[in-house]
N, C-alpha and C positions, 0 to 999 in steps of 0.2 A: 524412415519416414520423410525426413528432410530432403533427401534425394528424389522422392517422387513427387512432393510438392514443388520443388525447384524446376524439375524437368516438365511438369504440368503447365507452371507458370510460363515457361518459355514456348511451350506449343500454344498456349493461349494467346500469348503476345504476338507470335507469327501469324496465327489465323486472324487476329484482329488487324494486323498490318495488311493482310490480303483483303479483308473487308474495307478497310480504309483507301487501299489502292483502287478498288472498285468505286468507292465514293468518289475518289479523285477523278477517274475517268469520267463518271457521270457529271460531275460538276463542270469539268472542262468541255464536255460535249453540250451541256445546257447553257453555257456562256457565264456561269456564275464564278466570276474570278476570285472573289473574296473567299468563297467556300472551297475554291480549288487550292488557295494558299494554305488554308486551315488543313485541309485533307493531306496536302503534301507534307506539312510538318508533323501531322499525326502518322503518316506512313513512316517517315524517317525515324521518329521517336519509338514506334511500336517495333519495328524490325531490329533497331539497334538494342532495345531492351531484351527482345527475344533472343537475339545473337548473344549477348553477354550473360544472360541467365543459362543458356545451354553451354557456353564456354566455361562459366564458373562451375557448373556440374561435372563437366569433364575434367576440370582441374582438381576438383575436390576427390572424384574416383581415382585419378592418378596418384594422389598423395596416401591413399589408403592402402595400406599393406594386408595381404590376406594371410601371410605366415605368422604364426605365433612362435616365438622363440622359447624353449623350455630347457632349463638348466637343472637337472635332477639334484645330485648332491656335490657334484664336481664342477667347478667353474671352467674347467679346461674342455669339458664335454657339453657341447650345445647341440639341441635338435630342433629342427623346423617342424611344426605341427600343422598338418593340413586341417583347417576348420570344419571342412565338410566330411572328411572322412576319418579324422583323427590319427592318421597314419604319421609316424615319426621318421624323419630322414636326417642324417647327420648335416649340421649347419655349415654353409660355405659362405665365406665373406666376397 
């Protein structure tokens, strides 16, 4: 659930940055210098926020391990268990 919210937040921030870039172009074309400065800051902040949200999600996925290590009764004998199929394979370091 956290992953989905984080990814959606990143996508929303990037789309808002695209909309702010359109506002920046419109402000520049209309000669509104003050609004152009505000829009330029908004573009930078929104794109940076979207980038960092997506990057943080990628880091979180990289840290997660999909394999479960199972030791039945003997600590010398370890198995990796695939969470989706339940298949056990000998553990390798």
